[in-house]
Residue, then its C-alpha position, 0 to 999 in steps of 0.5 A: x197827230x195826237x202826240x204832236x200837240x199838247x192836250x189842255x184837258x190832260x194838262x188840267x187833269x194832271x194839275x187836278x191830280x197834283x192838287x189832290x196829292x199835295x192836299x193829302x200829304x201837306x193838308x192846309x199848307x201854303x203850297x196846297x193853296x198855290x197848287x189850287x191857284x195854278x189849277x184855276x189859272x191853268x183852266x183860265x189859260x186853256x180857255x184863253x188859248x182856245x179863244x185866241x185860236x179862233x177868229x174874232x168875227x166882230x172885230x174882223x167885220x168892223x175891220x173890213x168895214x173900216x178898211x173899205x171905207x178908208x179905201x173908198x174915201x181915198x179913191x173919191x178924193x183922188x178922182x175928185x178933180x175928174x168928177x168935178x170936170x176940172x182935170x189937173x194941169x201941170x205948169x212945169x216939171x216941178x208941179x209934176x214931181x210935187x203931184x207924184x210926191x203927194x200921191x206917194x204920201x197918200x199911198x203910204x198913209x193909206x197903207x199905214x191905215x190899212x195895216x193898223x186896222x188889219x192888225x186890230x184882231x192880232x193886237x187884241x189877242x196878243x194883249x189877252x195872251x200876254x196878260x195870262x202869261x204874266x200871271x203864270x210868271x207871277x205864280x212861278x215866283x210864288x212857287x219859288x218862294x215856297x221852296x226857298x227856305x226848304x234847305x236839305x242841310x237842315x235835315x241832313x245836318x241840323x245846325x243851331x237855329x236862331x230866333x229868326x230861323x224859319x220853322x223846319x219840321x219836315x222829315x227828309x222824306x217829306x222835304x223830298x216830296x215837297x220839293x218834288x211837288x214844287x218842281x212839278x208845279x213849275x213844269x206844269x206851269x210851263x206847259x200851260x204857257x205852251x198852250x198859247x204857242x199852239x194857237x198863235x205865231x205872234x212873235x211877242x207871244x212866242x217870246x213871252x212863252x219862251x220867257x216863262x219856260x226859261x224862268x220855270x226851268x231855271x227855278x226847277x234846276x235850283x230845286x233839283x240841286x236840293x233834291x240831289x243833295x237829299x237823294x245822295x245822302x239817304x235814298x228816299x222811296x218816292x210816294 
């Protein structure tokens, strides 16, 4: 069972190690700041995912009280004629059908009320999860922005730069490691998002996690295209 689920502690530890690796190779860089931000967000998401998997007893207690109250009031309204000693009388078949229609409407509205109250906890947890996943989507785009100008062709075959060209001072080895770190950040961001899947089967949360996974996979594929170009030109020893 230990290998059938993600361990949030191991993911956070891997993120922490990646932060140190980036700090040591690219001290003071923007990517280093993004890695620290993802590390902090990862710890927050791990805590949120754990909380979502637990029952929220205050909401459940309030929900049960409200449902019982609605049911009791509905039963009292239905039994009001009997309690008052004035049994219902039907003047004809039309009155009978009207009474059935009213009863059906009451049951439908009662069912809607019970469903609404019963889904309070799930909707509260969904709101928390979607908020955290939205932050993971945002930080994935930030990582993509940091690798956007890291063009391997500028290292392998430098072209004439203009006044507006971004400064490119990395060696081929440093650029390879930088892109690799970006890919690792995206992958770990996807794994952090997957923590919510383990604690909830809410379709909205599952869809949001799939969206984050698809986004990070798509961004990583662009990075690996650049790494392929670098590795095909001059083999680089990983560090």
